C-alpha positions as CSV (number, residue, x, y, z in Angstrom):
1,X,-0.1,0.1,-0.1
2,X,1.7,3.3,-1.0
3,X,1.6,6.5,1.2
4,X,-1.3,8.2,-0.2
5,X,-3.7,5.2,-0.7
6,X,-2.7,4.5,3.3
7,X,-3.9,8.0,4.1
8,X,-6.9,7.6,2.5
9,X,-7.3,4.0,4.2
10,X,-6.7,5.5,7.6
11,X,-9.4,8.1,6.8
12,X,-12.2,5.5,5.7
13,X,-10.9,3.5,9.1
14,X,-11.9,7.0,11.1
15,X,-15.5,6.3,9.7
16,X,-15.9,2.7,10.3
17,X,-14.8,3.7,14.1
18,X,-17.5,5.8,14.0
19,X,-20.1,3.1,13.1
20,X,-18.5,1.0,15.8
21,X,-19.0,3.6,17.9
22,X,-22.7,4.2,17.3
23,X,-23.1,0.3,17.6
24,X,-21.5,0.4,20.7
25,X,-23.6,3.3,22.3
26,X,-26.8,1.8,21.1
27,X,-25.9,-1.4,22.9
28,X,-25.4,0.5,26.2
29,X,-28.5,2.3,25.5
30,X,-30.2,-1.0,25.4
31,X,-28.5,-2.4,28.1
32,X,-29.2,0.5,30.7
33,X,-32.6,0.5,29.7
34,X,-33.4,-2.9,30.7
35,X,-31.3,-2.4,33.8
36,X,-33.1,0.7,34.8
37,X,-36.6,-1.0,33.9
38,X,-35.4,-4.0,36.1
39,X,-34.8,-1.6,39.2
40,X,-38.0,0.3,38.5
41,X,-39.8,-3.1,38.6
42,X,-38.4,-3.9,42.0
43,X,-39.3,-0.7,43.5
44,X,-42.8,-0.7,42.3
45,X,-43.5,-4.1,43.8
46,X,-41.9,-2.8,47.2
47,X,-44.1,0.2,47.2
48,X,-47.2,-2.1,46.4
49,X,-46.6,-4.7,48.8
50,X,-47.1,-7.5,46.1
51,X,-44.6,-10.4,45.8
52,X,-41.8,-9.1,43.8
53,X,-40.8,-11.2,40.7
54,X,-38.3,-10.9,37.8
55,X,-40.9,-11.3,35.5
56,X,-40.5,-10.5,31.4
57,X,-44.1,-8.6,31.5
58,X,-43.3,-6.7,34.7
59,X,-39.9,-5.5,32.9
60,X,-41.5,-4.7,30.1
61,X,-44.2,-2.9,31.4
62,X,-41.5,-0.4,33.6
63,X,-40.2,0.4,30.0
64,X,-41.7,3.5,28.0
65,X,-40.6,5.8,25.4
66,X,-39.7,8.6,28.1
67,X,-37.2,6.0,29.7
68,X,-35.5,5.1,26.7
69,X,-35.2,8.6,25.2
70,X,-34.1,9.4,28.7
71,X,-31.3,7.0,29.1
72,X,-30.1,7.8,25.3
73,X,-29.6,11.3,26.3
74,X,-27.9,10.5,29.5
75,X,-25.6,8.1,27.7
76,X,-24.7,10.4,24.7
77,X,-23.9,13.2,27.3
78,X,-21.6,11.0,29.1
79,X,-19.9,9.8,26.1
80,X,-19.5,12.8,24.4
81,X,-18.2,14.9,27.4
82,X,-16.0,11.9,28.0
83,X,-14.7,12.0,24.8
84,X,-14.0,15.6,24.6
85,X,-12.6,15.8,28.1
86,X,-10.1,13.2,27.0
87,X,-9.6,14.9,23.7
88,X,-9.0,18.2,25.6
89,X,-6.2,16.2,28.0
90,X,-4.4,14.9,25.0
91,X,-4.6,18.2,23.2
92,X,-0.7,18.5,23.6
93,X,-0.4,15.3,20.9
94,X,2.4,13.0,21.8
95,X,3.7,14.6,24.7
96,X,0.4,14.3,26.6
97,X,0.8,10.6,26.1
98,X,4.2,9.8,27.0
99,X,3.8,11.9,30.0
100,X,0.6,10.0,31.2
101,X,2.5,6.8,30.6
102,X,5.1,8.0,33.1
103,X,7.8,9.1,30.2
104,X,10.5,11.5,30.7
105,X,11.9,13.9,27.1
106,X,15.5,12.7,26.7
107,X,17.8,15.5,26.8
108,X,18.9,15.9,23.3
109,X,22.6,16.4,24.6
110,X,22.4,13.5,27.0
111,X,25.4,11.7,27.6
112,X,24.1,8.6,28.3
113,X,25.4,6.2,26.0
114,X,21.9,4.1,25.2
115,X,20.0,7.2,25.4
116,X,22.5,8.7,22.5
117,X,22.2,5.7,20.9
118,X,17.9,5.9,20.7
119,X,18.4,9.6,19.4
120,X,20.6,8.9,16.6
121,X,18.3,6.1,15.4
122,X,15.3,8.2,15.7
123,X,17.2,11.5,13.7
124,X,18.4,9.3,10.9
125,X,15.0,7.7,10.4
126,X,13.2,11.1,10.2
127,X,15.5,12.8,8.1
128,X,15.6,9.7,5.9
129,X,11.9,9.7,5.8
130,X,11.4,13.2,5.6
131,X,9.6,13.5,8.8
132,X,9.7,16.3,11.3
133,X,12.5,14.8,14.0
134,X,10.2,13.8,17.1
135,X,10.9,14.1,20.6
136,X,11.8,10.6,22.3
137,X,10.8,9.8,25.7
138,X,12.0,6.8,27.9
139,X,9.7,5.1,30.2
140,X,11.6,3.5,33.1
141,X,10.2,-0.1,32.6
142,X,12.5,-3.3,32.2
143,X,10.3,-4.5,29.5
144,X,10.7,-4.2,25.8
145,X,8.3,-1.9,24.2
146,X,7.7,1.4,22.2
147,X,5.2,3.5,21.0
148,X,4.4,6.5,18.2
149,X,2.1,9.1,19.6
150,X,0.8,12.5,18.6
151,X,-2.1,14.2,16.3
152,X,0.2,15.1,13.4
153,X,3.9,14.3,12.4
154,X,4.7,17.8,13.6
155,X,3.8,16.8,17.1
156,X,4.5,13.2,17.2
157,X,6.6,11.7,20.0
158,X,8.5,8.2,20.2
159,X,8.3,6.4,23.6
160,X,10.7,3.9,24.4
161,X,11.1,1.5,27.5
162,X,14.5,1.5,29.5
163,X,14.7,-2.2,28.7
164,X,14.7,-1.7,24.9
165,X,16.8,0.7,24.6
166,X,19.4,-0.9,27.0
167,X,18.8,-4.9,25.7
168,X,18.6,-4.2,22.1
169,X,21.0,-3.7,19.2
170,X,21.3,-0.8,16.9
171,X,19.7,-2.8,14.2
172,X,17.3,-3.9,16.3
173,X,16.4,-0.6,17.7
174,X,16.3,0.5,14.0
175,X,13.6,-2.0,13.1
176,X,11.5,-1.0,16.4
177,X,11.8,2.8,15.7
178,X,11.1,2.1,11.8
179,X,7.6,0.1,12.7
180,X,6.8,3.2,14.9
181,X,7.6,5.6,11.9
182,X,5.5,3.3,9.8
183,X,2.3,4.6,12.4
184,X,3.1,8.2,11.8
185,X,3.6,8.0,8.0
186,X,0.6,5.9,7.2
187,X,-1.8,7.9,9.8
188,X,-2.1,5.1,12.2
189,X,-1.0,7.5,15.4
190,X,-4.0,9.8,14.2
191,X,-6.2,7.3,14.4
192,X,-5.1,5.7,17.5
193,X,-5.1,8.7,19.6
194,X,-8.4,9.7,18.1
195,X,-9.7,6.3,19.5
196,X,-8.3,7.0,23.0
197,X,-10.5,9.9,22.9
198,X,-13.8,8.3,21.6
199,X,-13.5,5.1,24.0
200,X,-12.8,7.1,26.8
201,X,-16.7,8.2,26.7
202,X,-17.8,4.7,26.2
203,X,-15.4,3.4,29.1
204,X,-16.6,6.4,31.3
205,X,-19.9,5.1,31.6
206,X,-18.4,1.8,33.2
207,X,-15.9,3.5,35.7
208,X,-19.3,5.7,36.6
209,X,-21.1,2.4,37.2
210,X,-18.1,1.4,39.5
211,X,-18.0,4.3,41.5
212,X,-21.8,4.0,42.0
213,X,-21.6,0.5,42.9
214,X,-18.5,1.0,45.7
215,X,-20.5,4.3,47.5
216,X,-23.7,1.7,48.0
217,X,-21.6,-0.3,50.7
218,X,-21.8,2.7,52.9
219,X,-25.9,2.8,52.8
220,X,-27.7,0.9,55.5
221,X,-30.4,-1.5,54.6
222,X,-33.9,-1.4,56.8
223,X,-35.2,-4.3,58.6
224,X,-38.8,-3.2,57.1
225,X,-40.1,-6.1,55.1
226,X,-42.1,-3.9,53.0
227,X,-39.2,-1.7,52.4
228,X,-37.7,-3.4,49.1
229,X,-34.6,-1.3,49.2
230,X,-32.5,-4.0,49.6
231,X,-33.3,-5.8,46.4
232,X,-33.2,-2.5,44.6
233,X,-30.1,-1.9,45.7
234,X,-28.7,-5.4,44.5
235,X,-30.6,-5.0,41.1
236,X,-28.9,-1.5,40.5
237,X,-25.4,-2.9,41.9
238,X,-25.8,-5.7,39.2
239,X,-27.0,-3.4,36.4
240,X,-24.1,-1.5,37.0
241,X,-21.6,-4.1,37.1
242,X,-23.4,-5.2,33.5
243,X,-23.5,-1.7,32.2
244,X,-19.6,-1.1,33.2
245,X,-18.7,-4.5,31.9
246,X,-20.3,-3.8,28.6
247,X,-18.7,-0.6,28.5
248,X,-15.4,-2.3,28.9
249,X,-16.2,-5.1,26.4
250,X,-17.6,-3.0,23.5
251,X,-14.3,-0.2,24.0
252,X,-11.9,-3.2,23.9
253,X,-13.3,-5.1,21.0
254,X,-13.5,-1.9,18.7
255,X,-9.9,-1.0,19.9
256,X,-8.7,-4.7,19.1
257,X,-10.4,-5.0,16.0
258,X,-8.6,-1.6,14.8
259,X,-5.5,-2.1,15.7
260,X,-4.4,-5.8,15.2
261,X,-4.3,-5.6,11.2
262,X,-2.2,-2.3,11.3
263,X,0.4,-4.0,13.6
264,X,0.9,-6.3,10.6
265,X,1.2,-3.7,8.1
266,X,3.7,-1.7,10.4
267,X,5.8,-4.9,10.6
268,X,5.9,-5.1,7.0
269,X,7.1,-1.2,6.5
270,X,9.9,-1.7,8.8
271,X,11.4,-4.7,6.6
272,X,10.7,-2.4,3.6
273,X,12.2,0.5,5.3
274,X,15.3,-1.1,6.5
275,X,15.4,-3.8,4.1
276,X,16.6,-5.9,7.2
277,X,13.8,-8.6,8.3
278,X,16.3,-9.5,11.4
279,X,16.2,-6.1,12.7
280,X,12.8,-6.0,13.8
281,X,12.3,-10.0,13.7
282,X,15.1,-10.4,16.5
283,X,13.4,-7.5,18.5
284,X,10.4,-9.4,18.6
285,X,12.0,-12.5,19.6
286,X,13.8,-10.8,22.5
287,X,10.1,-10.0,23.7
288,X,9.5,-13.6,23.8
289,X,12.7,-14.2,25.8
290,X,12.5,-11.4,28.3
291,X,11.3,-12.2,31.6
292,X,9.2,-9.2,31.4
293,X,8.2,-9.6,27.6
294,X,6.7,-6.1,26.5
295,X,4.1,-5.9,29.6
296,X,4.2,-2.5,31.3
297,X,3.1,-1.5,34.6
298,X,2.0,2.0,34.0
299,X,-1.3,2.5,35.6
300,X,-2.7,3.8,32.0
301,X,-0.8,1.2,29.8
302,X,-4.4,-0.5,29.3
303,X,-6.0,2.8,28.0
304,X,-3.2,3.1,25.5
305,X,-2.4,-0.3,24.9
306,X,-3.0,-0.2,20.9
307,X,-0.3,2.3,20.4
308,X,2.1,-0.3,21.5
309,X,5.0,-2.1,19.6
310,X,3.9,-5.0,22.0
311,X,0.9,-6.1,23.5
312,X,1.4,-3.6,26.7
313,X,-0.9,-5.7,29.1
314,X,-1.5,-9.2,29.9
315,X,-4.8,-10.7,28.4
316,X,-7.7,-12.1,30.1
317,X,-9.5,-15.6,28.7
318,X,-9.6,-14.8,25.3
319,X,-7.7,-13.5,22.6
320,X,-10.3,-11.4,21.4
321,X,-9.3,-8.5,23.2
322,X,-5.8,-8.7,22.0
323,X,-4.6,-5.4,20.5
324,X,-1.6,-7.4,19.0
325,X,-1.3,-10.3,16.6
326,X,0.0,-13.4,18.5
327,X,4.0,-12.8,18.8
328,X,5.0,-16.1,17.0
329,X,2.7,-15.1,14.1
330,X,4.8,-11.7,13.7
331,X,8.0,-13.1,13.9
332,X,7.3,-15.7,11.1
333,X,6.0,-13.2,8.8
334,X,8.9,-11.3,8.8
335,X,11.3,-14.3,9.4
336,X,9.8,-17.3,7.7
337,X,13.1,-19.2,8.6
338,X,12.7,-18.6,12.2
339,X,13.0,-21.8,14.3
340,X,10.2,-21.1,16.6
341,X,12.6,-21.0,19.5
342,X,13.0,-17.4,21.6
343,X,16.5,-17.9,22.0
344,X,18.7,-15.1,21.3
345,X,22.0,-13.7,21.9
346,X,21.9,-11.0,24.7
347,X,24.2,-8.1,23.4
348,X,26.9,-6.8,26.2
349,X,27.1,-3.3,27.5
350,X,27.7,-1.0,24.6
351,X,31.0,0.7,25.2
352,X,31.8,1.5,21.8
353,X,29.4,4.2,20.5
354,X,31.0,7.1,19.1
355,X,29.3,10.7,19.9
356,X,27.2,10.5,17.2
357,X,25.8,6.7,16.9
358,X,27.5,6.0,13.3
359,X,29.2,2.9,14.9
360,X,27.5,0.3,16.8
361,X,29.2,-2.4,19.0
362,X,27.6,-5.0,16.9
363,X,27.9,-3.7,13.6
364,X,24.3,-4.5,12.6
365,X,23.2,-2.3,9.7
366,X,25.6,0.7,10.7
367,X,27.6,0.3,7.1
368,X,30.7,2.8,6.8
369,X,30.8,2.2,3.1
370,X,26.9,3.2,2.4
371,X,28.0,6.2,4.5
372,X,31.0,7.1,2.8
373,X,29.6,6.6,-0.4
374,X,26.6,8.8,0.2
375,X,28.6,11.4,1.5
376,X,30.0,12.3,-2.2
377,X,26.1,13.0,-3.0
378,X,26.2,15.7,-0.6
379,X,27.3,18.3,-3.2
380,X,26.3,16.5,-6.4
381,X,23.9,17.8,-9.2
382,X,20.4,16.4,-8.6
383,X,18.9,15.2,-12.0
384,X,15.5,15.0,-13.5
385,X,15.0,11.6,-12.2
386,X,15.8,12.5,-8.3
387,X,12.4,14.5,-8.1
388,X,10.2,11.2,-9.8
389,X,12.3,8.8,-7.1
390,X,11.6,11.0,-4.1
391,X,8.0,10.8,-5.0
392,X,7.7,7.3,-5.3
393,X,9.4,7.1,-1.8
394,X,6.9,9.2,0.3
395,X,6.3,6.9,3.2
396,X,8.6,4.2,2.2
397,X,12.3,5.1,2.4
398,X,14.9,3.0,1.2
399,X,18.1,2.0,2.7
400,X,19.8,4.7,0.3
401,X,17.8,7.1,2.0
402,X,19.1,6.2,5.3
403,X,22.7,5.9,4.0
404,X,22.2,9.7,2.9
405,X,20.4,10.8,6.0
406,X,23.6,9.3,8.1
407,X,26.1,11.0,5.8
408,X,24.3,14.2,5.9
409,X,24.6,14.1,9.7
410,X,27.7,13.3,9.8
411,X,28.8,16.2,7.3
412,X,27.6,18.7,9.8
413,X,30.3,20.0,12.1
414,X,30.4,18.5,15.3
415,X,29.7,22.1,17.2
416,X,26.6,22.8,14.7
417,X,25.2,19.4,15.5
418,X,25.3,20.0,19.1
419,X,23.9,23.3,19.2
420,X,21.1,22.1,17.3
421,X,20.2,19.8,20.7
422,X,20.0,22.9,22.6
423,X,17.0,25.7,23.0
424,X,19.0,28.8,23.1
425,X,21.5,28.1,20.1
426,X,18.9,26.1,18.1
427,X,17.2,29.5,17.7
428,X,20.6,31.1,16.9
429,X,21.0,28.3,14.2
430,X,17.9,29.6,12.5
431,X,18.7,33.2,12.7
432,X,22.3,32.8,11.3
433,X,20.4,30.6,8.1
434,X,18.3,33.6,7.7
435,X,21.2,36.0,7.8
436,X,22.1,37.4,3.8
437,X,25.1,36.8,1.9
438,X,25.2,40.4,1.2
439,X,27.1,42.2,4.3
440,X,25.2,45.6,3.9
441,X,21.8,43.6,4.4
442,X,23.4,41.5,6.8
443,X,24.5,44.4,9.2
444,X,21.2,45.8,8.8
445,X,19.4,42.4,9.8
446,X,22.0,42.1,12.8
447,X,20.9,45.2,14.2
448,X,17.4,44.9,14.1
449,X,18.0,41.6,15.7
450,X,20.0,43.0,18.4
451,X,17.3,45.4,19.7
452,X,14.9,42.6,20.5
453,X,16.8,39.0,20.7
454,X,17.9,37.5,24.0
455,X,21.3,38.5,24.8
456,X,22.4,35.0,25.3
457,X,21.1,34.0,22.0
458,X,22.7,36.8,20.2
459,X,25.6,35.8,21.5
460,X,25.3,32.7,20.5
461,X,24.5,33.9,17.0
462,X,27.7,36.0,16.8
463,X,29.5,32.8,17.4
464,X,28.4,30.6,15.3
465,X,27.1,32.5,12.6
466,X,30.1,32.6,10.4
467,X,30.3,28.8,10.7
468,X,26.9,28.5,9.5
469,X,27.3,30.6,6.6
470,X,29.6,28.7,5.3
471,X,27.4,25.5,5.2
472,X,26.9,23.6,2.0
473,X,23.6,24.7,0.9
474,X,22.5,21.1,1.0
475,X,22.6,20.9,4.4
476,X,20.5,23.7,5.4
477,X,17.1,22.0,5.6
478,X,18.8,18.7,7.5
479,X,20.0,21.2,10.3
480,X,16.7,22.6,10.4
481,X,15.4,19.3,10.9
482,X,17.4,18.3,13.7
483,X,16.8,21.8,15.5
484,X,13.1,20.7,15.4
485,X,13.0,18.9,18.9
486,X,14.6,21.7,20.5
487,X,12.7,24.3,19.2
488,X,9.4,22.1,20.3
489,X,10.5,22.6,24.1
490,X,10.0,26.4,23.8
491,X,7.3,27.8,26.1
492,X,4.3,29.6,24.0
493,X,6.0,32.9,25.1
494,X,9.4,31.8,23.8
495,X,7.8,30.5,20.7
496,X,6.1,33.9,19.9
497,X,9.4,35.8,20.7
498,X,11.1,33.6,18.5
499,X,8.8,33.8,15.7
500,X,8.8,37.7,16.0
501,X,12.6,37.8,15.8
502,X,12.4,35.6,12.5
503,X,9.7,38.0,11.0
504,X,12.3,41.1,11.8
505,X,15.3,39.3,10.3
506,X,13.0,38.4,7.1
507,X,11.7,42.0,7.0
508,X,15.1,44.3,7.6
509,X,15.7,44.9,3.9
510,X,11.8,45.3,3.2
511,X,12.1,41.8,1.0
512,X,11.3,38.5,1.3
513,X,13.5,36.3,-0.6
514,X,12.2,32.6,-1.6
515,X,14.5,31.0,1.0
516,X,13.1,33.0,4.2
517,X,9.4,32.3,2.9
518,X,10.2,28.7,2.7
519,X,12.3,28.1,5.7
520,X,9.6,30.5,7.9
521,X,6.8,28.1,6.3
522,X,9.0,25.2,7.5
523,X,9.1,26.0,10.7
524,X,5.8,26.9,11.1
525,X,4.2,24.0,10.0
526,X,6.4,22.1,12.5
527,X,5.8,23.9,15.3
528,X,2.3,23.6,15.9
529,X,1.2,27.2,14.7
530,X,-0.5,25.8,11.6
531,X,-4.2,24.1,11.2
532,X,-4.8,22.6,7.6
533,X,-8.7,22.1,8.5
534,X,-10.3,19.2,6.7
535,X,-8.4,17.7,3.5
536,X,-11.9,17.8,1.4
537,X,-10.9,19.8,-1.6
538,X,-10.1,18.6,-5.3
539,X,-7.4,19.5,-7.2
540,X,-9.8,21.4,-9.8
541,X,-11.2,23.7,-7.1
542,X,-7.6,24.9,-6.5
543,X,-6.8,26.0,-9.9
544,X,-5.7,29.8,-9.3
545,X,-3.3,28.6,-6.1
546,X,-1.9,25.4,-8.0
547,X,-1.1,28.4,-10.8
548,X,0.9,30.8,-8.3
549,X,3.0,27.8,-6.7
550,X,3.9,26.6,-10.0
551,X,5.1,29.8,-11.1
552,X,7.3,30.6,-8.0
553,X,8.8,27.4,-8.8
554,X,9.1,27.7,-12.3
555,X,10.8,31.2,-11.3
556,X,12.9,29.5,-8.8
557,X,14.8,27.6,-11.3
558,X,14.8,29.6,-14.2
559,X,16.3,32.9,-15.6
560,X,14.3,34.1,-18.4
561,X,10.7,33.7,-19.6
562,X,11.3,31.2,-22.2
563,X,12.3,28.8,-19.7
564,X,9.8,29.5,-17.1
565,X,7.2,28.8,-19.8
566,X,8.8,25.6,-21.1
567,X,8.6,24.5,-16.8
568,X,5.2,25.4,-16.7
569,X,4.1,23.5,-19.8
570,X,5.9,20.5,-18.6
571,X,3.9,20.8,-15.1
572,X,0.8,21.3,-17.1
573,X,1.2,17.7,-18.7
574,X,0.5,16.5,-15.1
575,X,-2.7,18.7,-14.6
576,X,-6.4,18.6,-15.4
577,X,-6.4,22.3,-16.3
578,X,-4.2,24.7,-18.0
579,X,-1.7,27.2,-16.4
580,X,-0.3,30.5,-17.6
581,X,2.2,32.9,-16.4
582,X,1.3,35.3,-13.5
583,X,2.7,38.7,-12.6
584,X,4.3,39.4,-9.1
585,X,5.8,36.0,-9.0
586,X,7.6,37.4,-6.0
587,X,4.5,38.1,-3.8
588,X,5.2,36.0,-0.6
589,X,2.0,36.7,0.9
590,X,-0.2,35.6,-2.3
591,X,1.8,32.1,-2.0
592,X,1.3,32.0,1.7
593,X,-2.6,32.5,1.1
594,X,-2.2,30.0,-1.9
595,X,-0.4,27.5,-0.1
596,X,-3.2,27.6,2.7
597,X,-5.9,26.6,0.5
598,X,-3.3,23.6,-1.0
599,X,-3.0,22.0,2.2
600,X,-6.6,21.2,2.4
601,X,-6.4,18.6,-0.7
602,X,-8.0,15.3,-0.6
603,X,-4.9,12.6,0.0
604,X,-5.2,10.9,-3.4
605,X,-5.0,14.5,-5.0
606,X,-1.7,15.4,-3.5
607,X,0.4,12.9,-5.9
608,X,-1.0,14.9,-8.7
609,X,0.2,18.1,-7.7
610,X,3.5,16.5,-6.6
611,X,4.1,15.1,-10.0
612,X,3.5,18.6,-11.7
613,X,5.7,20.3,-9.4
614,X,8.4,17.3,-10.2
615,X,7.7,18.0,-13.8
616,X,8.8,21.9,-13.3
617,X,11.4,21.5,-11.8
618,X,13.2,18.6,-13.8
619,X,12.3,19.8,-17.1
620,X,15.6,21.3,-17.5
621,X,17.6,17.8,-16.7
622,X,18.8,19.3,-13.5
623,X,17.3,20.5,-10.0
624,X,18.7,23.4,-8.3
625,X,18.9,23.5,-4.7
626,X,16.3,26.5,-4.4
627,X,13.9,24.1,-6.3
628,X,14.6,20.9,-4.3
629,X,14.1,23.1,-1.1
630,X,10.4,24.2,-2.1
631,X,9.8,21.3,-3.3
632,X,10.4,19.5,-0.1
633,X,9.0,22.0,2.2
634,X,5.8,21.9,0.1
635,X,5.5,18.6,0.6
636,X,6.4,18.6,4.0
637,X,3.1,21.5,4.2
638,X,0.9,19.0,2.2
639,X,1.5,16.4,4.8
640,X,3.4,14.1,2.7
641,X,6.9,13.5,4.2
642,X,9.2,13.3,1.3
643,X,12.7,11.6,1.8
644,X,15.8,13.4,0.5
645,X,16.5,14.3,-3.0
646,X,19.3,11.5,-4.3
647,X,21.4,12.0,-7.1
648,X,22.1,8.9,-9.8
649,X,25.7,8.7,-8.6
650,X,24.8,6.0,-6.1
């Protein structure tokens, strides 16, 4: 399944979830109505002095349209309000989930070798797949498990247990992380966190029932024979238990039905990403051989069990409630030659990690020759095939992309790489990227920035800025991607001040360049300040917006009107409408408005626009850096994570 089909499939799964929710709510209304009718029947029997019995006729006589309507309103109110409450709790995205499970965000400049290793794997995976580098949380449990959580890729986090990073080799960690990135790329993560909110409303009925049932222990039952309250209490207690069990049953059934098949797909994607079935396969074998398996002790583990890499909670009497397929089945699918025994060689303590994770104590998939081969492509000319290859790799990065990502990280000077991991210096790096090559303009920018920037950040800019200005142009976007986790840790007030400083730098000369616009949009898109709304528009609804974007893209790589027209003609061959040249191509505000509308394209309409963009930039036979940057940033804005563009030299 390709990326765009997977996104559409995830949208349809959301509607299936709504149908299942409606059925569950109807079932709860029926159960609750019957329970209340039994209670009313018992109460009426006690008040009239007649012998109390649970006859079918008596129960039906207690039912009425008013009773059923009242129960329906009450159940719907609890489900809706409970879901909205949980949605508000999880509004922080993946961070809220990780913290609810007791996770601690790993310091980006940690000196712990195991933590440094997992950060390196996540950074490489993110840059190779074209996604925003997520924050990484460690859960201090000895079991082997992990999860990805968030509403969007730009607020996703990777959570991982201490047992995972301590017991798995680098290639096994790559398999686990690739599995979690599959959930991010294919829309599962968003579906899973919606599922938590939806099911909380259903489960809340059971929780309320349990609370009421426990409160009845403190009620005294009188000895009056005409007082039938004891039977009523028992009836209500039993009814509440039934309602509570029904809510839990339907909630878990929905969660399990949605989750199991997605785990098989994520396992297959992990093998496809890494080209190494033994990475994820051996990680699963180690779960089977580990004393604590993949079970988590966190109090809220059951609520988030469908997010985990492995079965996070122990099952009861049936596998119907399992959120994950059987471990043996998962292993046999990725490693058909597995002998069926949970016997693995546990790694020794990792003592020979280098500072940047390019070497693992056991070798694994960290091939130096791949990294060395890719390093030469950092300055290579991108050909016409590069854009098409990148589109085909959306959601499906290859081993070449991982080698390129590793080489890119290694090509960054160590001082700059370290600076990207700290909030103060990360801001200084972004400011340095926005500085003009022209001395007079740069002096204007620095003068404007000095008036409002934090003194420590400004000093860091003056210290590291010259080194950033000397970077190869191909390293600019990867540097921004590495800095994103540090920038996401800024408070709301700090983020607003950071945005103000960027705007002051951009507007210092009264002109917004294409690179300045591109960098600004990339940061806004990944720092959670943009909301695309519903993806419901067709490409035919957005002809003016497509025309403006493609005109800007054509002008970014061509020097004369004839070449711009040729680029537009090439793009037009992929579109259902004609294109024409427009005036004021340099109007970045108009481009921003156009992009806002383009963000709302339906998933299956996005690849058509990307193909048109690829035709536009590749028609001359080679792709310039400005074209490549805008191409990838637009893919990011469209929520289509595009891997790095590769040359044909590999």
